[in-house]
Every structure is written in structure tokens, then in C-alpha cells.
C-alpha positions in Angstrom: 95.3 79.5 113.2 94.0 77.9 116.0 91.8 74.4 115.8 88.4 75.0 117.2 87.9 73.3 121.1 85.0 70.2 121.1 82.6 72.7 123.0 81.9 74.6 120.1 81.8 71.9 117.9 77.9 71.0 117.6 77.6 75.4 117.0 80.3 75.0 113.9 78.3 71.7 112.8 74.8 73.4 113.2 76.5 76.8 110.8 78.2 74.6 108.4 74.8 73.5 107.6 73.2 76.9 106.5 75.3 77.1 103.7 73.5 76.6 100.1 76.1 73.6 99.6 74.0 71.3 101.7 70.4 72.1 100.5 68.8 68.7 99.4 71.7 66.7 101.0 70.2 63.4 102.2 71.1 62.3 105.9 73.4 60.1 104.3 75.6 62.3 102.7 75.3 64.9 105.4 76.4 62.6 108.0 79.0 61.9 105.9 80.5 65.1 104.8 80.7 65.8 108.8 83.3 63.4 108.7 85.0 64.9 106.1 85.3 68.3 107.8 88.0 70.1 109.8 87.2 73.1 112.0 88.8 75.9 112.8 89.2 79.6 113.8 91.2 82.2 112.6 91.6 85.9 113.2 91.4 88.8 111.1 93.8 89.3 108.1 94.4 85.7 108.0 95.1 84.4 104.6 93.3 81.1 103.9 94.7 80.2 100.7 96.4 82.2 97.8 96.4 82.0 94.2 98.9 80.3 92.1 98.8 77.9 95.5 98.3 74.4 94.6 94.0 74.1 95.7 94.1 71.1 98.5 91.1 72.1 100.3 88.1 74.2 99.9 86.2 76.1 102.1 82.7 76.3 104.0 82.7 79.9 106.0 80.6 79.7 109.1 81.0 83.2 110.4 82.8 86.0 109.8 83.7 87.4 106.3 86.7 86.7 104.0 87.9 89.5 101.2 88.6 87.9 98.0 90.6 89.4 95.3 93.2 88.9 92.5 97.1 90.1 91.9 98.2 91.7 88.4 101.5 90.9 87.6 102.8 94.6 88.3 101.6 94.4 92.0 97.8 95.3 92.1 95.2 94.2 93.6 91.6 93.8 92.6 89.2 92.7 95.2 86.3 90.7 93.6 83.9 90.8 96.8 83.4 89.5 100.2 82.0 86.0 101.1 79.8 85.8 103.6 79.0 82.7 106.4 77.5 79.6 104.4 79.8 80.6 101.4 82.3 78.3 99.6 85.4 79.1 98.6 88.0 77.2 96.3 85.5 75.0 94.8 86.0 75.9 91.3 89.8 75.2 91.5 89.5 72.0 93.7 87.5 70.8 90.7 89.6 71.6 87.9 92.1 69.8 90.0 94.7 73.1 89.0 95.8 76.5 91.6 93.7 78.7 93.2 93.0 81.7 90.9 92.0 84.1 93.9 93.2 84.9 97.1 90.8 84.6 100.2 91.8 86.2 103.7 89.5 86.9 106.4 88.5 90.4 107.2 87.5 89.8 111.0 87.7 86.7 113.2 86.1 84.1 111.3 85.3 80.2 111.7 86.0 78.0 108.8 85.3 74.2 108.0 87.6 72.6 105.6 87.2 69.4 102.7 90.7 67.9 101.7 90.1 67.6 98.0 90.9 64.3 97.5 88.1 63.5 99.9 85.4 65.6 99.1 86.0 64.2 95.4 85.4 60.7 96.9 82.9 62.3 98.0 80.9 64.1 94.9 82.0 60.1 93.3 79.4 58.6 95.9 76.6 60.9 96.5 76.1 62.7 92.5 73.1 64.0 94.3 75.8 66.8 95.3 76.9 67.6 91.9 73.6 69.9 91.4 74.7 72.0 94.8 78.4 72.0 93.1 76.4 74.0 90.0 74.1 76.1 92.2 77.5 77.2 93.7 79.6 77.6 90.6 76.9 79.6 89.2 76.7 82.0 92.1 80.5 82.5 91.4 79.6 83.0 87.9 77.5 86.0 89.0 79.3 87.4 91.0 82.1 87.7 88.6 79.5 89.4 86.4 78.3 91.8 88.4 81.9 92.8 89.2 82.9 92.9 85.3 79.6 95.3 84.8 80.3 97.5 88.6 83.8 98.4 86.4 83.5 98.3 82.6 80.3 99.6 82.3 80.2 102.3 84.7 82.5 104.8 82.6 83.7 107.1 85.8 85.0 106.1 89.6 81.4 107.9 90.8 79.4 105.8 89.0 81.4 102.6 89.5 81.2 103.3 93.4 77.6 103.9 93.1 77.0 100.5 91.3 78.9 98.8 94.3 77.2 100.2 96.5 74.0 98.9 95.2 75.0 95.4 95.0 76.0 95.7 98.8 72.4 96.7 99.3 71.2 93.4 98.2 72.7 92.6 101.8 71.8 95.5 103.6 68.8 95.9 106.0 66.4 98.3 105.2 65.1 100.7 107.5 62.9 103.8 108.1 65.7 105.7 107.2 66.9 104.0 104.3 69.1 100.9 103.3 71.7 100.0 106.1 74.6 98.7 104.8 77.7 97.4 107.3 81.0 98.5 105.6 84.4 96.1 107.1 86.5 97.7 104.2 88.7 100.4 104.1 88.4 103.5 101.4 91.7 102.0 100.3 90.4 98.6 99.4 86.8 100.1 98.4 89.6 102.1 95.6 90.5 98.2 94.7 87.2 97.2 94.2 86.4 99.7 91.5 89.7 100.7 90.4 89.9 103.3 91.4 92.7 105.5 94.6 91.9 105.8 98.5 92.1 109.5 98.0 89.3 109.3 95.1 87.1 106.6 97.1 87.4 109.9 100.1 86.7 112.4 97.9 83.3 110.4 96.3 82.1 109.3 99.5 82.4 113.2 100.6 80.4 114.2 97.1 77.8 111.3 98.0 77.2 112.9 101.8 76.7 116.9 100.2 74.2 115.0 97.8 72.6 113.2 100.5 73.1 110.2 98.8 74.1 108.7 102.0 74.9 109.2 104.8 78.3 107.2 106.8 78.3 106.6 110.9 81.8 104.9 111.4 81.4 101.8 109.3 78.1 101.6 108.9 76.5 102.9 106.1 73.1 104.4 105.1 71.4 104.5 101.6 69.3 107.1 102.1 68.0 107.7 98.5 69.0 104.3 96.8 66.3 105.3 93.7 68.9 108.3 93.6 71.6 106.0 93.8 70.5 104.5 90.8 70.2 107.3 88.4 73.5 108.6 89.6 74.9 104.8 88.5 73.0 104.7 85.3 71.0 102.1 86.1 67.9 103.4 86.4 
């Protein structure tokens, strides 16, 4: 980890306010919170926190993407989702005064703002209006977990699970004349960890989807050229 230099601090503070957690906070509360943050930059593949580790801070993602995962006792990993700028990580664990229940690892170079657990809880005690934002963040986490369960539990086959995952990503994609454009920073092996399939299976399914003209792939860019057909394939139409 390297601490961010002062020359970039203004931009980071601006970025830190872009998340939903800061909506409707008073100027006084925003000013106080700015003084609690510790800004830092991290290279790709850096673990920000790991499950079963004591939850000592929450993390505000300013730039980049973070992979959220959990592991079984046998060492098998399930990727729960990808955090994007504006997301708050570790909130539920900090509020419950327990251990982190997931692992957060950077996918690419990221900038974050960290808030010490005790300082954050004291902040909430002084600014009760912030609890509404806490509730909104926790609700977002629940929705993500529900979507992951739906993708894994309600789709019987690996192709259907992958189709559902791609449809989830479409919500963050860019609409173009050729279809929905997605940037996928995960390897086929990591995508397999999202849907409970092997890397080989994911590679084979992508080949089938391209053959059926459900999508195009150009490196890390995916284009869903026929979203309606993908919905039918996934069984959600």
C-alpha cells in the first residue's frame, strides 16, 4: 500500500462524496467525516481485508474495482460480486462488531478512503441522520446477495447461470447501436467462481454464446448484441 500524496487529496475527497452513503448529510457531518478518512492507493491484487479478520474499518471505494468473495472450509471460492466506485465495503461487519464475512481484493489499481471502526460509530452517534444512509447501503448489499442466490440457485444449468450473470452486468453496461457493451475484468476462472463452474466450462459456454450470436467478445470487452435472446436463454423472459 502507498499513502496518497497531498497533491491528489482534493480529487479524492471529491470522489469520496460521490457514493450514496453521503447523500443528504449536512455540511457539518460531511466536514467531520472528511477529517476521519485516511486516503490510500493500492495496486491490483491487493487484499483490503479478509474474512474472519477483525472488522476494524470500513472502506469507501473511490476509483477502480474490488472483487468480493468468500471461501468454504475446503478452500473453494465463491465470488459474490464486483464493487465499483462509490460502494462502501465492510459496513455490516463493522456495525455488528464482528469479523469480516467476505474478502475484498482489488482487481485493478484502486484508490480508497478508510474509516476507523470506533471513529465511525462515534460519528453515527453524533449524526443520527446518517443511519438512513447506512440502511440504504445495507439494503443494497442484501439486493446483491439475493441476485447472486438467484443466479446460482434458480438457474439449473451452467449456461443459464452465466446468462443470468451477464444480464446482471448489463445494468452497469453501456448501451450502443450494436448492443450492450460490458467491460469484464475477470478471467474465465473467476467468472466460474461467480457461478459455481470450472474455467473450462466457462470457456466452452462463451464459445457457444458467440456461435449462437448471443454476444461478441473483444478482449475484456463483451457486447450483448441480443439481450432479449439472452433473457430467454436464462429463463427470465
